[in-house]
C-alpha positions in Angstrom: 0.0 -0.3 0.2 1.0 3.8 -0.4 -0.2 7.2 -1.7 1.5 8.6 -5.2 1.0 12.0 -7.0 2.2 13.8 -9.6 2.0 17.6 -10.7 3.1 19.0 -14.5 2.4 22.7 -14.7 3.0 26.4 -12.3 3.3 25.8 -8.9 4.1 21.9 -8.9 6.1 21.4 -5.9 3.1 23.4 -3.8 0.4 21.1 -5.1 2.1 18.0 -5.2 3.0 18.5 -0.8 -0.7 19.2 -0.1 -1.7 16.1 -2.5 0.7 14.5 -0.4 -0.5 15.5 3.1 -3.8 14.1 1.9 -2.9 10.7 1.3 -0.7 9.9 4.9 -3.0 7.8 5.8 -2.0 5.3 2.6 1.9 5.7 3.8 2.1 6.7 7.4 6.0 5.4 7.4 8.0 7.7 4.7 7.6 10.6 3.0 9.4 11.6 -0.6 9.4 14.1 -3.7 11.4 14.5 -6.6 10.8 18.2 -7.7 11.8 19.6 -11.4 11.0 22.3 -14.1 7.3 22.4 -13.8 6.9 18.9 -12.8 6.4 17.6 -9.3 6.6 13.8 -8.0 5.5 13.0 -4.5 5.4 9.5 -2.6 3.9 8.1 0.3 5.1 4.4 1.9 3.5 1.4 4.2 6.0 -0.4 5.6 4.8 -4.0 5.4 7.9 -6.2 6.8 11.1 -5.5 8.7 13.1 -4.6 5.6 13.8 -1.1 5.1 11.4 0.6 2.4 12.9 2.1 -0.6 12.7 5.7 -0.5 10.6 7.1 -3.6 10.3 8.7 -5.5 13.4 7.1 -7.0 15.2 7.4 -10.3 17.5 5.2 -12.9 21.5 5.5 -12.8 21.6 8.7 -15.0 19.0 10.1 -12.7 16.9 11.4 -16.2 13.8 9.0 -15.2 11.9 9.3 -11.6 9.3 7.3 -10.5 6.5 7.2 -7.8 5.4 3.5 -7.2 2.1 2.0 -5.5 2.2 -1.6 -5.7 4.0 -4.8 -5.9 5.5 -7.0 -8.7 5.6 -10.3 -7.6 7.5 -11.5 -10.3 10.4 -8.8 -9.7 13.3 -11.1 -8.7 13.2 -12.9 -12.3 12.8 -9.4 -13.9 15.5 -8.0 -11.5 17.6 -11.5 -12.6 16.9 -9.9 -16.5 17.4 -6.1 -15.8 20.8 -6.4 -14.0 22.7 -7.4 -17.5 22.5 -3.9 -18.5 21.7 -2.1 -15.0 22.8 -1.3 -11.7 20.2 -1.6 -9.0 20.7 0.0 -5.7 17.2 -1.4 -4.0 15.2 -4.7 -3.9 11.7 -2.8 -4.6 9.5 -3.1 -7.7 9.9 0.4 -8.3 13.2 0.1 -9.7 12.4 -2.8 -11.6 9.4 -0.8 -13.4 12.2 2.1 -13.9 14.6 0.0 -15.4 12.2 -2.0 -17.6 10.9 1.0 -19.5 14.1 2.2 -19.9 14.6 -0.9 -21.7 11.2 -1.7 -23.5 9.1 1.7 -22.7 5.4 1.9 -21.9 5.9 -2.6 -23.6 7.6 -3.4 -20.4 3.9 -3.2 -18.7 3.4 -6.8 -20.6 6.3 -8.0 -18.2 4.8 -7.0 -15.4 2.4 -10.1 -12.5 1.3 -7.8 -9.9 -1.1 -5.1 -8.8 0.5 -1.8 -9.5 0.0 2.4 -10.6 3.0 4.4 -10.9 3.6 7.8 -12.2 7.2 8.1 -14.2 8.4 10.9 -15.3 10.6 10.8 -18.4 12.8 14.0 -18.5 14.9 13.2 -21.6 11.6 13.2 -23.5 9.8 15.8 -21.2 6.9 13.5 -20.6 5.0 11.4 -18.0 3.6 8.1 -18.0 0.7 7.0 -16.2 0.2 3.4 -15.9 -2.2 0.7 -13.6 -2.2 -3.1 -13.5 -4.4 -5.3 -15.8 -7.2 -5.5 -13.9 -6.8 -2.7 -11.8 -6.4 -3.5 -8.0 -3.7 -0.4 -7.5 -6.2 3.2 -8.2 -5.1 6.3 -10.5 -7.4 9.7 -11.2 -6.0 12.7 -13.0 -7.5 16.0 -13.7 -6.2 17.9 -16.9 -7.1 21.5 -17.5 -5.1 24.1 -19.3 -1.5 24.3 -18.0 -1.7 21.7 -15.3 -2.1 18.1 -14.7 -2.9 16.3 -11.3 -3.0 12.7 -10.7 -3.2 10.8 -7.4 -4.1 7.4 -5.8 -7.1 8.9 -4.7 -9.9 11.4 -5.3 -9.6 13.3 -2.2 -6.1 14.3 -2.9 -6.9 15.6 -6.6 -10.0 18.2 -5.0 -7.6 19.4 -2.3 -5.2 20.7 -5.7 -7.8 22.1 -7.9 -7.4 25.3 -9.3 -11.4 25.6 -9.6 -14.7 24.9 -7.4 -15.2 21.3 -7.3 -18.5 20.3 -8.6 -20.1 17.4 -8.8 -21.1 14.9 -11.9 -24.8 15.1 -12.3 -24.7 12.3 -15.2 -23.1 10.1 -13.3 -25.4 10.7 -10.2 -28.3 10.0 -12.7 -27.0 6.7 -13.5 -26.2 5.7 -9.8 -29.7 6.6 -9.1 -31.6 5.0 -11.3 -29.7 2.1 -12.3 -27.6 1.4 -9.2 -24.2 1.8 -11.2 -21.8 4.3 -13.1 -22.3 3.7 -17.0 -19.3 5.5 -17.8 -16.4 3.8 -16.3 -13.8 6.5 -16.8 -16.0 9.3 -15.2 -16.3 9.4 -11.1 -18.8 11.3 -9.4 -16.8 14.7 -9.6 -16.7 16.4 -12.7 -13.7 16.7 -14.7 -12.0 14.0 -12.2 -11.7 11.2 -14.6 -10.4 7.3 -13.4 -7.7 5.7 -15.2 -9.1 2.5 -16.2 -7.1 -1.0 -15.4 -4.8 -2.3 -18.2 -4.2 1.2 -19.5 -1.3 3.8 -19.5 -1.4 7.4 -20.5 1.7 10.0 -21.9 1.2 13.3 -20.9 3.5 15.8 -22.1 3.6 19.6 -23.3 0.5 19.2 -25.9 -1.8 17.3 -23.6 -2.6 14.0 -23.7 -1.0 12.7 -26.8 -0.9 9.0 -26.9 -4.5 8.5 -25.7 -5.3 5.7 -23.0 -3.5 2.9 -24.7 -5.2 -0.8 -23.5 -2.3 -2.9 -23.2 -4.3 -6.4 -21.8 -7.3 -7.5 -23.9 -7.3 -11.7 -21.7 -10.5 -12.7 -24.0 -9.3 -15.1 -26.8 -11.6 -17.1 -29.2 -13.1 -20.1 -27.8 -12.7 -23.2 -29.6 -14.9 -26.1 -29.7 -11.8 -28.6 -29.3 -11.6 -27.9 -26.2 -14.6 -29.4 -25.0 -12.4 -33.0 -25.3 -10.2 -31.7 -22.6 -11.2 -33.7 -19.3 -11.9 -32.1 -16.5 -9.6 -33.0 -13.9 -6.7 -31.7 -16.7 -8.3 -27.9 -16.2 -8.4 -28.8 -12.4 -4.9 -29.7 -12.1 -4.0 -26.7 -14.3 -6.3 -24.1 -12.3 -4.9 -25.4 -9.4 -1.3 -24.8 -10.0 -1.8 -21.4 -10.7 -4.1 -20.9 -7.8 -1.1 -21.9 -5.7 1.3 -20.1 -7.1 -0.7 -17.1 -6.9 -0.8 -17.4 -3.2 2.5 -17.7 -2.8 3.3 -15.0 -4.7 1.2 -12.6 -3.1 2.3 -14.3 0.9 4.3 -12.2 2.9 7.8 -13.5 3.6 8.1 -14.0 7.6 5.0 -12.0 8.4 1.6 -13.2 9.5 -0.9 -12.5 6.8 -5.0 -12.2 7.3 -7.6 -13.6 5.4 -11.1 -12.6 5.5 -13.4 -15.4 5.8 -16.7 -15.7 4.6 -17.3 -19.5 4.8 -17.9 -19.7 1.1 -16.2 -21.4 -1.7 -13.6 -18.3 -2.7 -12.3 -17.5 0.7 -12.3 -21.1 1.9 -9.8 -21.9 -0.5 -7.8 -18.9 -0.3 -7.6 -20.3 3.6 -6.8 -23.7 2.9 -3.6 -23.1 0.4 -2.4 -20.6 2.5 -2.4 -23.3 5.2 -1.1 -26.1 3.0 1.8 -23.8 1.8 2.8 -22.4 5.0 2.6 -26.0 7.1 4.8 -27.1 4.2 7.2 -24.8 3.7 7.8 -22.8 7.1 10.7 -24.0 9.4 10.2 -23.9 13.6 12.2 -21.0 13.5 9.7 -19.3 11.5 6.1 -21.0 12.0 5.1 -18.7 15.3 6.2 -15.4 12.7 4.8 -16.8 9.4 0.9 -17.8 10.5 -2.7 -16.9 8.9 -5.2 -14.7 10.8 -8.9 -15.3 9.9 -11.2 -12.8 10.1 -14.9 -13.6 9.8 -18.2 -11.3 10.0 -21.6 -12.4 11.0 -24.7 -11.1 12.7 -26.1 -11.1 16.1 -29.9 -11.5 14.7 -30.7 -13.4 11.5 -30.6 -12.3 8.1 -32.9 -13.2 5.5 -30.1 -15.2 3.6 -29.1 -17.3 6.3 -26.6 -17.7 9.0 -22.6 -18.7 7.3 -21.3 -19.3 11.2 -21.6 -22.9 10.5 -19.6 -23.0 7.3 -16.7 -20.9 8.7 -16.9 -23.0 11.7 -16.1 -26.2 9.7 -13.3 -24.7 8.3 -11.9 -23.3 11.6 -12.7 -27.1 12.7 -10.9 -28.5 10.0 -7.8 -25.9 10.1 -7.7 -26.7 14.2 -7.2 -22.6 14.4 -9.8 -19.9 15.3 -10.9 -16.5 13.1 -11.6 -13.6 15.0 -15.5 -12.6 14.8 -16.7 -9.2 14.0 -20.0 -8.8 14.6 -21.2 -5.6 12.4 -23.9 -3.3 13.4 -25.5 0.4 12.3 -27.0 1.2 15.4 -25.4 4.0 17.4 -22.9 4.1 14.6 -23.7 6.8 12.8 -20.7 8.9 12.3 -19.4 5.3 11.4 -21.1 5.2 8.1 -20.0 9.1 7.9 -16.3 8.0 7.9 -17.2 4.7 5.5 -18.4 7.6 2.9 -15.6 10.0 3.4 -12.9 7.4 2.8 -14.6 5.7 0.2 -14.8 9.2 -2.1 -18.0 8.5 -4.2 -21.4 6.6 -3.4 -21.2 3.0 -3.4 -25.2 1.4 -4.0 -24.9 -1.5 -1.5 -24.1 -1.2 2.3 -22.9 -4.4 2.3 -19.5 -2.7 1.9 -19.5 -1.6 5.2 -19.0 -5.2 6.1 -15.3 -4.9 4.6 -15.0 -1.6 6.9 -15.7 -3.7 10.0 -13.3 -6.6 9.0 -10.5 -4.0 8.2 -10.4 -2.3 11.6 -10.9 -5.4 13.6 -7.3 -6.6 11.3 -5.4 -3.7 11.9 -3.0 -3.9 14.2 -2.6 -7.4 13.8 -1.5 -8.0 10.5 -0.8 -5.5 7.3 -1.9 -8.1 4.6 -4.9 -9.1 4.1 -6.3 -12.0 1.2 -9.9 -10.9 -0.6 -11.5 -14.1 -2.0 -14.9 -11.9 -3.0 -13.7 -11.5 -6.5 -13.4 -15.0 -7.0 -16.5 -15.9 -8.4 -16.8 -13.1 -10.6 -15.9 -15.0 -13.7 -17.2 -18.0 -12.5 -20.7 -17.1 -11.0 -23.7 -18.3 -12.2 -25.5 -15.4 -13.9 -28.3 -15.5 -16.4 -25.8 -14.9 -19.4 -23.0 -17.7 -18.4 -26.5 -20.0 -18.5 -27.2 -18.9 -21.7 -23.7 -19.4 -23.3 -23.0 -22.3 -21.7 -26.6 -24.3 -23.5 -25.3 -23.1 -26.8 -22.0 -24.4 -26.4 -23.9 -27.8 -26.0 -26.2 -26.8 -28.5 -23.1 -26.0 -31.3 -21.5 -29.5 -30.3 -24.7 -31.0 -30.5 -24.8 -32.6 -26.9 -28.7 -33.2 -27.4 -28.8 -35.6 -25.2 -27.0 -33.9 -22.3 -28.2 -30.4 -22.7 -31.9 -31.3 -21.7 -30.3 -32.5 -18.6 -28.3 -29.4 -17.7 -31.6 -27.6 -18.3 -33.4 -29.3 -16.0 -30.0 -29.4 -13.0 -29.8 -25.6 -14.0 -33.3 -24.4 -12.8 -33.0 -23.8 -9.1 -30.0 -21.7 -10.0 -31.1 -20.3 -13.0 -34.3 -19.1 -10.9 -32.0 -17.5 -7.9 -30.3 -15.9 -10.4 -33.4 -14.7 -12.4 -34.6 -13.4 -9.2 -31.4 -11.3 -8.7 -31.5 -10.2 -12.3 -35.4 -9.4 -12.4 -35.2 -5.9 -12.4 -33.8 -6.3 -15.9 -37.4 -8.1 -16.9 -39.5 -5.1 -15.3 -36.8 -2.3 -15.6 -39.0 0.4 -17.2 -41.4 -0.5 -14.2 -38.9 -0.1 -11.7 -37.2 3.2 -13.0 -40.3 5.0 -12.8 -41.0 3.8 -9.3 -37.4 5.0 -9.0 -37.5 8.4 -11.1 -41.1 9.3 -8.9 -38.2 10.1 -5.7 -36.3 12.2 -8.1 -37.4 15.9 -9.1 -38.9 16.2 -12.5 -36.6 18.1 -13.8 -33.4 16.2 -13.0 -35.5 13.3 -14.5 -36.5 15.3 -17.6 -32.8 16.3 -18.3 -31.0 12.9 -18.4 -33.8 10.3 -18.7 -32.8 10.8 -22.7 -29.6 9.2 -22.2 -30.2 5.6 -23.1 -28.9 2.7 -21.5 -25.5 1.8 -22.9 -24.9 -1.6 -24.7 -21.6 -2.8 -25.2 -21.3 -5.0 -28.4 -18.0 -5.2 -29.0 -15.7 -8.3 -29.3 -14.7 -7.8 -25.5 -17.7 -7.3 -23.7 -17.5 -10.5 -21.6 -13.9 -8.9 -20.3 -15.9 -4.9 -20.0 -18.3 -6.7 -17.8 -16.1 -8.4 -15.6 -13.5 -4.9 -15.2 -16.5 -2.8 -15.2 -18.1 -5.1 -12.1 -14.9 -4.7 -10.5 -14.3 -1.3 -10.8 -16.7 -0.5 -7.5 -15.4 -3.5 -5.0 -11.8 -2.8 -5.6 -11.8 0.8 -4.9 -14.1 0.6 -1.8 -11.5 -2.5 -0.7 -9.0 -0.6 -1.4 -9.7 2.8 0.7 -11.1 1.1 3.7 -7.7 -1.0 3.8 -5.4 1.9 3.2 -7.9 4.0 6.3 -6.5 0.9 8.5 -3.0 0.6 6.9 -3.4 -2.8 5.7 -2.8 -3.9 2.0 -5.2 -6.0 0.4 -4.1 -8.8 -2.0 -6.4 -10.6 -4.4 -5.4 -13.9 -5.5 -7.7 -14.8 -7.5 -7.0 -11.9 -9.9 -3.8 -12.9 -11.0 -3.8 -12.0 -14.9 -3.0 -15.4 -15.0 -5.9 -17.1 -13.5 -8.2 -14.4 -15.5 -7.2 -15.1 -19.2 -7.2 -19.0 -17.8 -10.6 -18.9 -16.3 -11.4 -16.7 -20.1 -10.3 -19.2 -22.1 -12.0 -21.9 -20.7 -15.6 -23.6 -21.7 -18.5 -22.6 -20.0 -18.9 -26.4 -19.1 -16.2 -25.3 -16.7 -18.1 -22.7 -15.3 -21.6 -24.4 -15.1 -22.0 -28.1 -15.0 -25.1 -30.4 -13.4 -26.6 -27.6 -11.8 -22.8 -26.9 -10.0 -21.7 -23.1 -10.2 -17.7 -22.3 -10.1 -17.4 -26.1 -11.0 -13.6 -25.8 -11.8 -13.0 -24.4 -8.4 -15.0 -27.0 -7.4 -12.8 -29.8 -8.6 -9.7 -28.1 -8.0 -10.2 -27.8 -4.5 -11.3 -31.0 -3.9 -9.2 -32.8 -0.8 -8.2 -29.5 0.5 -11.4 -27.7 1.3 -14.0 -29.2 3.5 -16.9 -31.2 1.7 -19.4 -29.2 3.4 -18.2 -25.8 1.9 -17.3 -27.3 -1.3 -20.3 -28.8 -2.2 -22.5 -26.5 -0.6 -25.0 -24.6 -3.4 -26.7 -21.4 -0.7 -23.8 -18.5 -0.9 -25.1 -15.0 -1.2 -21.9 -12.9 -1.2 -21.8 -10.5 1.7 -25.2 -10.1 3.0 -26.3 -7.4 5.1 -29.7 -7.0 7.2 -30.4 -3.7 5.1 -34.2 -3.7 5.9 -33.3 -4.1 9.5 -30.5 -1.2 9.3 -32.1 1.2 7.6 -35.3 1.3 10.0 -32.8 0.9 13.2 -31.1 4.6 11.6 -34.4 6.3 11.5 -34.0 8.8 13.5 -31.1 10.3 11.8 -32.2 9.0 8.1 -35.2 11.3 8.7 -33.8 14.3 9.7 -31.0 13.9 6.3 -34.3 13.6 4.3 -36.4 16.8 6.1 -33.2 19.3 5.7 -33.1 22.1 3.8 -30.1 21.0 1.9 -31.6 18.0 0.7 -34.6 19.5 -0.8 -32.3 22.1 -2.4 -30.0 19.8 -3.9 -32.3 19.5 -7.2 -32.0 16.0 -7.8 -34.9 14.8 -5.0 -38.5 14.7 -4.5 -38.1 15.2 -0.6 -42.2 14.6 -0.2 -41.9 11.2 -2.0 -39.2 9.9 -0.3 -40.3 11.0 3.2 -43.5 9.0 2.7 -41.8 6.3 0.9 -39.2 6.0 4.3 -41.9 6.2 7.0 -43.8 3.7 4.8 -40.7 1.5 4.4 -40.2 2.1 8.2 -43.9 1.1 9.6 -44.1 -2.1 7.0 -47.1 -0.7 5.1 -45.8 -2.3 2.0 -45.3 -6.2 0.9 -41.9 -7.7 1.1 -40.6 -7.6 -2.3 -41.1 -3.4 -2.0 -39.6 -3.4 1.1 -36.5 -5.2 -0.6 -36.6 -3.0 -3.5 -36.8 0.5 -1.5 -34.3 -0.2 1.0 -31.7 -0.8 -1.7 -33.2 2.7 -3.3 -33.3 4.7 0.2 -29.6 3.8 0.8 -28.3 4.8 -2.4 -30.6 7.9 -2.2 -29.1 9.0 2.0 -25.8 7.5 0.8 -25.3 10.3 -1.8 -27.3 13.2 0.0 -24.2 12.3 2.8 -22.0 12.3 0.4 -22.9 15.9 -1.0 -22.5 16.8 2.9 -18.9 15.6 3.0 -17.8 16.7 -0.2 -19.8 19.6 -1.1 -21.2 22.0 2.0 -19.2 24.6 2.8 -19.5 23.8 6.8 -17.7 20.4 6.3 -14.4 20.4 7.7 -12.9 16.7 6.8 -11.6 18.7 3.6 
């Protein structure tokens, strides 16, 4: 974990120092700057282990290239061996690997990196700044461009401290968030003019502006060959397990405890058990007490509609003869905590489930500095309706006419669940009209003419995967940084992503089972009760109960003059719906629906208060 920033333009040093101060929470252990003529780079560092942190920004041997680097290149030792033929290394850092690799290969060096990273590199010879982000987008990077000034930083809150003009909200993004629950323009942020550098992209900035645009250097989607269907299940599973074990090994911190968030699902359990297997087979008695795995699990004292996952968590704990740190997320009396959570993540989030990660990270603070996340594992192998359709089409093309009806029948229970989760697609017009009734008529009229964007490009499967990750990775990154923790994602190793995209859908879904290849790969490594369970719903929260428990606070927000004067909301309609929601004067499905919509409205209003109202003292 670290914080990086760069400025091209007048007062570069002053602005870089201001942004770095705002990024202190990302790197409390060291600070550094490179200052040139109308160029400044800033860096904040988090010390992970006992080894000294390489002071950044750092340069090449000739000091004509400088870099500020956030993240880790996991194959840096292999790259260092190759680069030492032409370069002299002064540190063991990923940052120095990146600057020397750029010297040799220019931006093509990005293809050689296996890791999570975002960096800014000043090429003094060419008088240009290179900004780059890792393939999946684990490490964040945002930028702002106006005449004679370019700003880039790890977090939006750092950028807005240096903006030359008053900050403005992006009303188009706000409209999409309220109506659709997501941002249809992933390069845009909720702040007008502040852009998100997309995953697997880089850009050059010089006196002429952004001259090379943002060029994609990675697309994992390869044409599928029907002949792959003849490959055996065990071959796929063995290859997947080998990749996954290697990914975990590369990401394990050396001789330090590692934390894993254990939810009781297939993905987090796979990480926990593989980490445990690697540690027990590799460390000596001398390092056994140092290099251990610390588990963290969130459950609720009262029931949630999706069910109690504690039995699955305890199954894993028993199997490994260990224990977990239980966290009991609650919203009662936590109003200031919710506001701090909203401030930390920079932009509104469409679901309150992410608050659970805040609670888990807070519990992990002081115990570990690196945590494994498994929540992203299912995005490529999930039981979505589109995956089912693709699966059935593959069987049809392969003339599996006997097998096809069997698979259809097996998949029906899961398809019903998946269809219910996505039922808004079937009644989109009706649902949109219900949401629009809660918004200001002139606001709706201005933006409702924009049609839903359909991605029909050849890589649309990758783009859906990428965009579904953006919010998740943003929230996990910000929440972890608040508590000085570095998150790592074994399932997002680019080799695993590429391999998974190459799979026939029969390896994702089979006989009504989702994540088919993962279940096969983990046989014998994880408890059968987890491997064979079908009931898993991500990270559930008792949203309806929470939104009712906060009634006094929420109603005060919805009644305020600021809320009425935003120009986004129909105050009277929202208060009426919220009162009927709290008093249970609506049916079950309406309560579920309005709980999510009311949270989006509340989150947006609190975000506006925190980042835009003059009375706010946080920024």
